C-alpha positions in Angstrom: 0.0 0.0 0.0 1.1 3.6 -0.7 1.8 6.2 1.9 -0.7 8.8 2.7 0.1 12.5 2.7 0.1 13.9 6.2 -2.7 16.4 7.0 -1.9 19.9 8.1 -2.9 18.9 11.6 -0.3 16.1 11.6 2.4 18.4 10.2 1.7 21.1 12.7 1.8 18.6 15.6 5.1 17.1 14.3 6.7 20.6 14.1 5.5 21.5 17.6 6.8 18.2 19.0 10.1 18.6 17.3 10.5 22.3 18.4 9.6 21.4 22.0 12.0 18.6 22.0 14.9 20.6 20.5 14.4 24.2 21.5 12.6 23.4 24.7 15.5 21.4 25.9 17.5 24.6 26.1 15.0 26.5 28.3 15.9 26.8 31.9 12.7 26.5 33.8 9.3 24.8 33.7 7.6 28.1 33.3 9.5 28.9 30.2 8.7 25.4 28.8 5.0 25.8 29.6 5.0 29.3 28.0 6.6 27.9 24.8 4.1 25.0 24.8 1.1 27.4 25.2 2.5 29.7 22.5 2.9 26.9 20.0 -0.6 25.7 20.7 -1.9 29.0 19.5 -1.0 28.1 15.9 -3.6 25.3 16.0 -6.3 28.0 15.7 -5.1 28.6 12.1 -4.7 25.1 10.9 -6.9 25.8 7.8 -4.7 28.8 6.8 -1.6 26.7 7.4 -2.9 24.0 5.1 -3.7 26.6 2.4 -0.2 28.1 2.6 1.7 25.4 0.8 5.3 25.9 1.9 8.4 23.8 1.6 9.0 24.5 5.3 5.8 24.1 7.3 7.2 26.0 10.2 6.9 29.3 8.2 3.1 29.0 8.2 3.2 28.1 11.9 5.3 31.2 12.6 2.8 33.4 10.7 -0.1 31.9 12.7 1.8 32.7 15.9 2.5 36.3 14.8 -1.2 36.7 13.9 -2.3 35.5 17.3 0.2 37.7 19.1 -1.0 40.7 17.0 -4.7 39.9 17.9 -3.8 39.8 21.6 -1.8 43.0 21.3 -4.7 44.7 19.5 -7.1 43.5 22.2 -4.9 44.9 25.0 -4.4 48.2 23.2 -8.1 48.6 22.7 -8.7 47.8 26.4 -6.1 50.4 27.5 -7.6 53.0 25.1 -11.0 52.3 26.6 -9.8 52.5 30.2 -7.4 55.4 29.8 -7.9 57.2 26.5 -4.9 59.5 26.9 -2.5 56.8 28.0 -1.3 55.7 24.6 -0.7 59.3 23.5 1.7 59.9 26.3 -0.7 62.1 28.3 -0.8 60.1 31.5 -2.7 61.7 34.4 
């Protein structure tokens, strides 16, 4: 029987596992390893986009997913700050 092509989900999980195994080994504490794990899990929100971005190196699409999630979180926090303290982002702190 022939081999099947791995799904985007499978490729993402393999990349995450490999990255945790190699890069994670160099992290000093459990908190850092947990933070890395949680960060890498964010890319799973964009599996469909990763599968559409046919790349030679799957990790490129994963990185874009992570950047997108970080940008969304940054935007959310910026909007919250603007709502709570409208002048704070313009440097006019009370």
